[in-house]
N, C-alpha and C positions, 0 to 999 in steps of 0.2 A: 600703457595698455590697460583698459578696464574690461571686466567681464560683465556684460549687460544682457538683460532680457527685454525684448520688445513685444508686448502683447498687441495683436492687431498689426503686426509687422508686414503683412501682405497688402494692407490697404493703402489708400492715397497718402496720408501723412506718414503712416508707419513705414512704407517702402522708402520714402525719401529720407526718413530718419535712419533707417538701416544703411542706406548708401553713404550717408555722412559719417556714421559711426565707423564703418569699414574704412573710409578714407582717413579717419583719425587714427586707425590702427587698433581699434577695439575688437574684442571677441564677442560675437553676437549670437544669441539664441532667439529665434522668432517663434512665438506661440500664436498660432492662427489656424482657423479651420479652412482657410482659403489657400490659394496658390500665389506665388510671386507674379507681378505684372510681367507680360512678355518682353518688355524692353529693358528689364532689369538684368544686369550682368551677374552671373553666378560668382560667388566668392568662397574660397575655402575657409574664410573667417566667419561664415554664417552657417548655422545649423537650424533647419526648420523642423518644428515639432507640431504635428497636427493635433488640434484640441479645441474644446469648447471652454470658454472662460468660466462658465458656470460649473464645470467639473473640477472641484478643488483637488481631488486626488491626482488627476492628470496634470493640473497646473503645478502641483508639488514636485513633479519630476524635473521641472526646469528651474523653479525658484528654490534654489538649494544653497547650502553654505558655500561661500566663496563668490557669490554674485555680488557685484558692487552696486549696481543700479538697475531698477526695473522701470522702464518707461511704459506706462499703462495707457495704451491708445485704443484698445479693443472696445467697441461700442456700436450701437445701432444708431445711424445718423441719416437724416434726410426726411423732408416733408412727406414723401411718398410712403416711407416706412412708419413714421409715427402716426400717420392717419390710418394706415392699413393694419398695423400690428403693434398696438400700444403695449400689449402684455410682454412681447419680446423686448421692446424698448426698455421697460422697467426691469425685467428680470436680468438682462445682460448688463445694462448700465449700472444697476444697483448691486445685485448679488455678485456679479463678476468682480466689481470693485471691492466688495467685502472680502472675497477670496484672495485677491491680490494683497490687500492690506494685512490680512491675517498671516499670510505666508512670509511677506517681507518683514513683519515684526518678529516672526519666529526665527528667521535666519540672519537678521541684522542688516538687510539690504535697504538702501535708500529707494524711495519710489517717487516718480514724477507722474502725477495724475492729470490726464488731459481733460479739460472741461471746456466750457463754451460761454460765449456772450449771452446765450439764451437764458442763463440763470437769472439775469436781470429782469426778464419778462418784458413788460411794457412800461417800465419806469420812464416817464417823459422827461426827466431831468438829466439830459445828456450834457457833457460827456460823463460816463459812468466811472467812478472810482471803484477799486476792488471791494471796499466795505460799504458801498451804497445799498439802499434798500432794494428788495425784490418786489415787483408788482405783477401779479399773475391774474389770469382769468379763472373762470369756473373749472372745477375738476371734471365737469361733464364735457368739457371741450378737449378733444384728443390732442390738440395743438400743444397743450402745456405738459403732457406726460414726459417729454424729453427734457424740458427745463427742470422739472421737479426731480426726475431721476438723477440728473447730473448734479443738482444742488445737494441732494441727499448723499451722493458720493463724496462731495466736498465736506459735508458735515462729518461723515465717517473718517475722512482723511485727517481732519483737524483733531477729531477726538482721539484717534490712534496716536497722533503726534503728542498730544497733551497727556494722555493717560498711560500710554505704553512706550513713550520715548521713541516712536518711529521717526526716522528722518524722512521728511516728505515735503514736496512742493506741489502746488497746483498751477497749471497754466490755462488761462481762458482764451481760446482762440476767437478772433473776430473775422469772419468771412474769408477764410483761407481759400486760395485758388491756385491752380497750376497744373502741370502735366500729370496724367494718370487719374485725375479726379473723375469719379463717376458722373455721367451727364444727367445729373438730377438737381444741380445747383445753378444759381443764376449765371455765373461765368461759364462753367463747364457746359451747361446745356445750351447756352447761347452760341458758343463757339461750335459745339457739335452740330447744332441745327444749321448754322451758317455754312459750314464746310460740307454738309450733306445736301445743300441746295434747298433747305427748308427755311421759312421765315423764322426769325427769332420771336419769342413770346414775351410781351411786357404785361405784367399783371396790373390791372386798374390804370392809373394815370402815369405810372413810372416815376412818380415824384418821391418814392421811398428812397432814403439815403442809406448807404452802407460805407464802411471803411475797409476796402479790399486789401488783403494781405497776401503777398506772394509766398508760396510754400517754402522757399529757401530761407526767407526771413523768419518764418514761424519755426523752422527746424533749428536755426541758430539760437532762438530764444529758448527752445525746449532743452537743448543740450546745455546752455548756460545755467538753466535751473537745475539740471541734473549733476553738474560738475562744481557748482559753487556752494560752499557751506552757508553763505549768507542767505541763500534761498530757502534753507530748511525752515519749515513751519510757516511759509509764506505763500500767498496767492498773487499771481501776476496777470494783468491784462496783456495779451499779445495781439497787437493789431496796428494798422496804419492809423494815423491821425487825420488823414485827408478824407473828407466826406464827399461822396459822389452819388448822384442820383442814378437809379436803375436806367432811366432814359438816356442819361449821358454815357453810361457804360455800354448800353446797346448800340448807340451811335458810334462809339469808338470801335467796337467789335465789327460793325458793318464797314467802317472805313478801312480797318486793317485787313479784313477778309475780302473786300471788294464785293460785298453782297448788299441785298436790299434792306430796307428798314424793317422794324419789328411790327408784329400784329398785336394789338391790345386785346386782353382777355379780362373779363370781370370775375374775380374770384367768388364774390357772393352768389352769383348765379350758378356756379358749379359746386361749391363746397358748403355754402350756407354758413352756419355757425360752427362747423367742425374745424375751421381754420381762421385765425385772426392774425393779420399782418402787423408788423411793427413799422411805424413811420420813420423813425430814426434809430440808428444803432451806432454809437460813437464811444470809443474807449478813452479814458484818461490813462495815458501810458507813462506818466511821470514816475511812478514807483519803479517800474522795470528799468527805466533809464537810470534812475538814481542808484538802485541796488545792484543791478547786473550790468549796467552800461550798454544795454541793448536798445536799438531803435530800428525801424524799418529803413532799408536802404534801396529798395526797388520801387520805382514809381509805377503807377497803374499801367500806363501805356507800354512801358518797357516789359513789365510782367506779362501783359496780354500778348505782346509780340512774340515773346519767348514761348508762351503756351501754344499759340497758333502755329508757330514754326514746328514745334514738337508734334502737334496733332497731325500736321500734313505729312510727317515722316512715319506715322504710326497708324496704318490702316486698320489694325485690330481694334484700336480705340474708336475710330470713326464707325466701325461696324457694330459697336455696342448698341443695345436698345436705348431709346430715349426714355428715361425713367421719370420724367417730370409729370406733373398733374395738369391735365388739360380738360376743357369742357367736353363732356360726352365720353370720358374715359376714366375708369376707376383707377386709383393708384395701385400699383402692383407690388407685391412682396418679392424682393430680389435679394440675392446674397452677393452681388458683385461688389 
């Protein structure tokens, strides 16, 4: 049994991580300003502490001596959020991470920092290795504030590991999807719309490719990074190696849900230069296979089927607002 803290443990990835840690027999403290998802079973092994990751004194009440690992997942995520509230994106993703690292270094806890494939920006040379270059657009384009904030969090993590001996690992997620995900991302929003009788939305020609990663696989990789000493000081890409176009994804969801095809939307007409899409996003996962023995085991069709089955059983999720960005509607700031 380990004593662990999960920041952002009420969110999509965080709640799944908590479920798996409990299953393993760990004692878990969740630090989050939200509430657990309605479908999550309560457990005496989990204690919830309400707090803002930017409040270092509040965070210090849970990152204490005797904590073995802190899984730092608290962040502001989603196109709708980093277009509408870039200041919050930067403050929470950067200052919050600094608070976590300071406290973990002080009490001797290991930390696993959740990062993102977005740090690579629009580097055209895929697949991306962990040490590949970052290629970003102008700082005047809000789209890049998330990438920059997460990359600075990685810089801080490696600096703490080098200069203060912090045991730390970074995991970079590639297009994770699954049950409980807010309907603001390509998979979750498409399923949400389909099951609510609305057409899916495909941006531009749908030829963009992604490597979709089922949440259970991502959680297994995260725990491997947190429990293996060989992960200390390292960064790992966490993702599928199967490249799928958004149009192919949409067609698969339409087939599995028995709904109509998607409606195309031109992002340039709605967002102008505030948002820049990436044509391909593909990880090189050789390092995590070699060091941690991890690889994706859930194929896309199987993961989608499991997600759709879960969605049909959870009307609370189907009742959530559609958080995507559409023509004629400004992105909303939400806390879900």
